[in-house]
N, C-alpha and C positions, 0 to 999 in steps of 0.2 A: 444487342438485348433491349428490348422495347417494353417500358412499363406503361401500362394503360391504366385510366381510372379517373373518378371523379372524387376527391377526398371530402367532398361536402354531402356525400351520400353514403355515409356509414362505411360497410364493407367494400363498396365500390372502389375505395381508393386503395385496395390491398396490393394491386400491381405497382402503384407509386411507392408504397411503404416498402416493398421488398426491394425495388430497386434502390431506394435509399439505404437501406440495410446492406445490400451488395457493395455499394459504393464507398462505404465506410469500413467494411470488412476486409477488403482486399485491394491489392494493386493489380490491376489487369494489363497485359501487353497492349501495345497499339491497335493490334488487330480486332480487339473487343471494345465496341463503343457502347456505352449505357446512354439510352435516350429516354428522357421524360416525354412521353406522347399524350399524357393528359387525355385529354377528349378531343385532340386535333383532328381525328377523322381523316378526309381524303389528302389533307394537306402533308400527310406523312409520306405519301407514296412515293415522292422524289428521292427521300431518304432511304426508304425501303429497296427500291429499284437498285441501287448501287451494292446492295449487301448480297453476299452468297448465301448466307444462312440468317435466319431471324428467330430468336427466342422471345416470346411474347409472355410477359407476366401480366395476369389480369384476374378479375373475378370472373368464374366460370360457372355457368348452370348445367350440372350434370346429373341432378337428381339424387346427389349423395347427401350425407349428413354435413351440416354447416362445419366448417374448418377443415373439411377433407381436401388434400393436395390431389389435383388431377393432372395427368399428362396426357396430351393430344398431339398426335403426329400428323401435321399436315398431308404427308403422303396417304395416310389412311382416310382422310375425309374427302369427300367430293366436294365441288364447288358449292353446293348448298349446306355443308355440314358444318361451316362455321356460323352461318346466320342467325342462330337462336342461342349461341352460348354467352354472348356479351350482351351488356346492358346499354351499350352506345347506339345513339341515334342513327349513325352511319355504322353498320355492322362491320365487325372485324372481317367477315367474308368479303365485304366490298373493298376494304383496304387491301387486303392480301390479293385478291383477285385483280385489281387495278395495278398493283404492283408486278404481279406475275406477268400480266399481258404486255407489260413495258420491259421485261427482260430479267426480271430477278424476283426475288431471291430462289435458289434452287431447293432451298430445304427451310421448312418451317416447323417450329416445335411451340407449342402453346403449353406453358404451366400455369396453372391457376388454382385458386381455392374457391370452394363452394361457399357462397355467402349466407350468412344468417339474417341480415338486415340490411336493406338499401333505402332506410329512411333517412330523411334530411336530418343531418347533424355529422359533426366531426368526430372521428375515431372509429376504430374497428371494434366488433363484437368481441367477447372473450374467446369464443372458438377461433375466430379467425386470427385474432392477434397471437395466440398460442400456435398456429400454424406458420407464422412468418419462418421461424426456424428451418422447418421441413422444406419450405418453398425456396429458401435461400440455398438450402444445401442440395436440393434437386437442380436449381439453376447451375450451381458450381459444377455439378456432376455433368450436365449436359453440356456446358462450356468446355470442360476438360476433354470429353469424348470428341468434340468437334476439334479443339485447339491443341489438344496434348500439351497444355503448359501448366506450370506449377503456380497457383496464386500465391503471393506472398502476403502476408497479413501487413495491414498498414497500421496497425494499432500495436 
């Protein structure tokens, strides 16, 4: 699982915030790696290349109301389909295409939240903060579908 974002740009930090919530909410089997990708760009390619599946958590522009949780299946999107959904300089499309060209991953799912504000500042807007629980639940459902494991609470 890959959390992306910049916590200094408001709602752009939602992927990292969700990753943090997931890491403290459950114990995962060794087959599930939680990776804080921040704004690392193409330096993520070697890590993604070795993955069979990648679940990306990020702010996603889908033209929906702020705080809406969005699920995108990589199989449904063409190579250009990832380009405009992320705010990162090196687009998510570039990262995923480079990792696919070098042998992996077979399956990609993007779970994101429509941002309200990407202004300079720390903290999420109210609609995006209130969507964290839904985003975490969606991520757990996706991981369960892939891994067929039971998360055990770490609290």
